[in-house]
N, C-alpha and C positions, 0 to 999 in steps of 0.2 A: 505493500500499500504505500504509495506516495504521500508523504507528509510534510508540511512545510515546518522549516527549521527556526525557532527562535530558541537563542542560547537560554534555556530555560534550567538553574540548578535544580538536582532531584531533590534536595533538602528545602527547596523555598515551598513554602506553605500554598496550596493549592485551593482553592474555593470550589468544591464538587457544582457542575453545572445542574441546571434545574432537571427533574426527571423528564424524558419525554418516552410517549410510546414509541415502542418499535413499530417501525414503518416495515411488513412484511415484502410488499411489491419492491419496494426499495431494496430490502436485502436480497432478494432473489437476483435482481438485476446486478446488483453489485456481484454477489459469488458468481455468478453464471457469466461476468462480462466476455472475460478473455475466449471461452469458447465460443457464445454467442457471435462477437465481434469477427472472429478468424472463420466461422461457418458463413457469415453474412459476404466477406471479402471474397471469399472462394465463390458463392453463390454470382457477386459482382463482376469477377474476371470472366466469366465464363461467356458470357455475351460479348464482351468486349473481345476476348479473342477469337471468336468466332462469329466476325461481323465483319465489313468492310471498313477500310480505315477513312477517315473523312480527313484527314490532313495528310497533304500529301509529301513523303519524305524528302529534305532536301530543298524544300521550301522555307520562306523567312518565316511562317507561322511555326512550321516545326522546330526552325532554331530558336525561335523566339519560345515556347512550350519547353524546348530541353533546357534553355538556359533557366530559367526560371524555375525549372524543375530540379536543379542541380541547385541554385540556389536555398530553396526548400528545404532539399535534403540534408547540405552542410549544416544550414542553421538549425535545425530539426537537431540533427548529431550532436553536435554543438552544445546547445541545449541541453542535452540529455545527459551526457559528461560531465558538463560543468555542475549539474544538481546533482548527480551522485558523489562528486567530491563533497560536496556539503552535506548532504544526507545519509552519505553511509554508516551505518552502526550506531545513528542515532533516533530512529524510529520508534523505539518505544521509550526514549529516557529523553526525550528533549525535542524544542521547538526552535527553528533556526530561522532567524531573520537578517542572516548576511547574506553575501554571494548573491545568485539568482532569484534565492528565498525574499531579498527587500525588493525585488522588481515586480514579483508577482509570487502567489501562494502557491502554484501549480507549475512548476519550470519544467517537471519532468512531462505532464501531460501536454504542454504547449510544446515541446523535443518533439512528443508521439505525434501530436494531431500534424505538425509540421512535414515528419517524415511521410504520414499518411497525405497530405496533400501534394507531394511532390509524386506520388504515382499516378494521378491523373493528368500530370503536367507531362510526364516519362511516355506515358501510354497515347497521349495526346486525345484523350476521350473526355468529353463532356458527360456522357452515360457513369462512367465510372465516379466522377466527381460528384455526381449527383447521388450515388450509391451510397458515399464516404459522409451523408449528413445522417444515416442511420447511427454509425458507431459514435458521432458525433454527439449527438441527441442524447445517448446513452448515459456517456459521459458527465454531460451538462446537467442531466436532470435526474440523474439516479447516482452513479458513482463517486460524483464529486461533493455532491449534498451530504451522502453516506458517510463520507470519510469526515466531512465537518461536523458532524452530528458526534461521531466516535471521539475527536481531537475536541470538542467541546466538555466533552465530559471528561476527559483526560486531564487537561491543561486548564481547565478553567479560565477565569479572569486573563490569564497572561495570552489566550489564544482568542477568548473575547477582542482584547485589543489589538491583536494581529489582524483578524478578521475586518475590524471597521480602518485600520490603515494602508494596508496593504491589497491590490486589485487582485481579484481571482487567475485570470490568464493573461490579462493584454498588460503589458510589462509597463511601469510606469519609470523611466529610468531615471528622473529626479530623485529617485528614493533609493538609489545604491548606496550599499553601504559594503566597506571590506573588513574582514576580519583582521585583527592583528596576528594571527595564529591558525592555522587550517592542519587540524589531524586528522590524515586520511587513511580510511578503512582499504587496504587491500583487497582483502577478500571480496569487495562488494563491486571496487572498480574493477576488479579482473572478470566477474558475473557481467558487467555493465558492454564491457569490452568483447564478451562474447557475444550478445546480443548486437553489438555495433556489427561484428562480423556476418551476421546474419544479414543487418539490415543493407551491409553493403553489395549483396548480391541483386537489391532490387533494381537499381538503375539496370544492371546488366540484363535482368531477367524481363523487363521492358524493354529494352531496345531490341532483345531477340523476339518478342511478340511482335513488336512493331514491322520487324524483317519478315516475319512469317507471313502477316495480313497483307503485305504486299505481294505476296508471290500469287500467282493467278492459280497455282495450282491448290492451295489452300483452300479447306472446305470453309464453306460460309452458311451458318446456321440461322443466323439472324440477321436477315438482309436489310430490315428494315431498321436498326438500330444505325 
């Protein structure tokens, strides 16, 4: 679970947050989010892969899509690694307000969204971009609210103050704070590096799909897309 970081000492007295009834619908979407989103992304890929390309390879539009795709991809990967440096090993012990967590409360999710956004740009597919609205809605309306409810209960006033001062997703660069010292957990960073290796395959898979779609022998199952 991605948790914002505000350096709160474990010995600091925490006021319990008000008791809130559990929302079973939110809990379901939160616990099943990874499987549901992976399933939806696979479904979204199928009509894109087996349909006519709408953007001609080698055109200025194709170049623009690929360029913005790389910008979104690199920014997303950078945000995820940057956030991991600060959140690693602190999820259950503290909330951190420095680094990327001083800009927005969910930089890991922001990085993930930017990585997702690069996919329709690499694939040059508006249909796939529309399909990404589903996982975005799941995160915005179920996953993130569920995490915030959990953190209110764990950190009380410290987290309530953090909620009021830092935006949820859109970074506010004027709030940036740099810590005097950063203790990096190598194990967490290693896990994120392995995830990054998986993400790095995405642009090349998308490019391979684009080349296949432009081959006249490639099957077209969804000609209306």
